[in-house]
N, C-alpha and C positions, 0 to 999 in steps of 0.2 A: 690457197690456190693462186696460181699465177694469173695475173690480170691480162695476159696477152703480151707477148714480147717478140719482136723480130730482131735477130742478131745478124748484122751484116759486117763482114770483116773488111778492113781497109786494105789498100794495096801495099805490097812490099813486105818481104820477109815471111818466115814460117810462123804460124801460130800453134801453140801447144797447150793442150788441156791434159794434165797428167797428175798421177799420184794423189787423187782425191779419195776421201773415205766414203764417198757415195758414188753416183754415176758421173760420167764425164759431162754430158749435156742432157738436160731434161727439158722437153718442151711440152707443157700441158696444153697450151694454146699458142697460136701464132706460128711463126716460121723461123727456122734456123737456116740461114742462107750463107753459103760459102761461094763468093764471087769467082768468076772465071780467072784463072791465073793465080789463085791464092792457095798456098800450101797450108795444110792443117794436119797436126798429129794429135790423136786422141788415144792415149796409151796409159797402161798401168793404173787404171782407176779401180777402186774396190768392186764396183758393180758393173753395170753395162757401160760401154763406151758412149752410146747414144740411145736415149729413150724418148720416143715420140708417143706421148699419151694424149693424143688428140691434136697435136701440132703436126707440122710438116717439115721435112728436111729437104733442102735442095743443095747438093754438093756439086757445083759446077753445072748450071743449067745451060744447055746449048753445047755446041761442039767446042771444047777447050783445046785449042791448038798448041798451047804452051805446054812444056814438059813439067807439069806440076806433080807434087806428091800429096796425096790425101791418104793418111794411114790411120786405121782403127785397129789397135793391137794390144795384146797383153792385159785385157780387162777381165775382171771377174775372179781374180785369184786371191783376194784378201780373205783373211780369216774372220774379219768382222767389218761391218760398215753401218752407217746410220744416216738418217735424213732428219731434217729439222721441221718443226711445225709450230704454229701459233697456238698457245694455250689460252683459251678464252677466259678461264678462271683467273689466272695470274697476270694476263696481259703480256707475257714474255714469250720469246722464241726459245723453244726447248727441244731436246732430242725426241723424235717421234718413237714411242715405245713399241709401235707395231712394226718398225723397221730396224730394230736392234738385232744384232747377232750375225749369223752367217750371211754372206752376201753373194747369192747366186748372180751370175751375169754372163755376158758374152759380148759380141760386137755391137749389133744394132737390134733394138727391140721396137717394133712399130705396132702399137695397139690399135684397136678398132676405132675408126673415125669415118663416118659416112663420106664417100667420094674423095677421100684423101689419096694423094699419090706422093710418095717420097722418091727422090731421084738421086742416084749416086753415079757420077761420071769420074773415070780415072781414079777410083778409090780402091785401096788395098785393105781388105778386112781379114786379118790373119792372127793366129796364135792367141785367140781368146778362149776363156774357160767356159765354153758353152757354144751355142750356135753362132755362126758368123752373122746371120740375119735370122731373127725370129719375128714373123709378121702375121698380123691379122688383117692387114690392109694391102693395097697395091704398092709394089716397089718396082721402080724402073732402074735397070742397071745398064751401063754402057762402058765398055773398055775397063772393066773392073776385075779384080782378082779376089777370090774368096778361098782361102787355103789354111790348112794346118790348125783349124779350130778344134776344140775338144769335143765337139758334137757335130751335127750336120752342118754343111756349108750354108744352106738355106732351108728353113723349116716354115712352111705355110700352115698355120693352124686354122681349124674350122671355127669361125665366129658367127655362123648363121643365126644362132639364137640371139646374139647380142645386137646384130645390126640388120636383121631381116633379109639376109641373103645378098648382100653386096658382093659383086664378083671380086675374087682375089686373084691377083696376077703377079708374076715375076717375069719380066721380059726385057729384051734389049732392043734398041733401035739405032743407035749411032755407031756401034762397033762391037766386036766380039768380047766376051767375058771368059774368064778362066775360073773353074771351080774344081779344086783338086786337093788331095791329101788331107781331108777332114776326117776326124774320128767318128764318123757317122755317114749318113747318106750325103751325096753331093747336093741333091735337091729332094726334099721330102714334102709332099703335098698330101 
């Protein structure tokens, strides 16, 4: 398990996370932060572009006045993927047998975490093999586009049993969002 990690990008240039045989970013704890003015491309990974398993994503917190591109696209199309795990018996890092095989995925998956809020500003989530966003927790969008995904644009799943009824929301506060041309519902709650 991850011991807690905050990833903060440095200024200058575009950052790319692509063509991995697992997910693009996985945060089990901690925070993935993409500072204002920073470009990021998360594309063509075997699984999900971003997986928040108890961690939090902040893609441009606050009003980002710079013309930056944050793109999460083309994820989840691989025929196989795998994750690594620590084998207590051998003391080695080995492929996790529970995650071998077909690799379902999409743009962003946010699993249940009490009081978590993931934030995406000026982010394009498109062309993924699954939902643009699949969430069990709160997600805040602003000035973002969710389009042309192979399932719903945004799917909010019921996680009441797992977290005792924390309110689940998808909303915008800083500017308009566009959700269109997905192969499912625009927003499914």
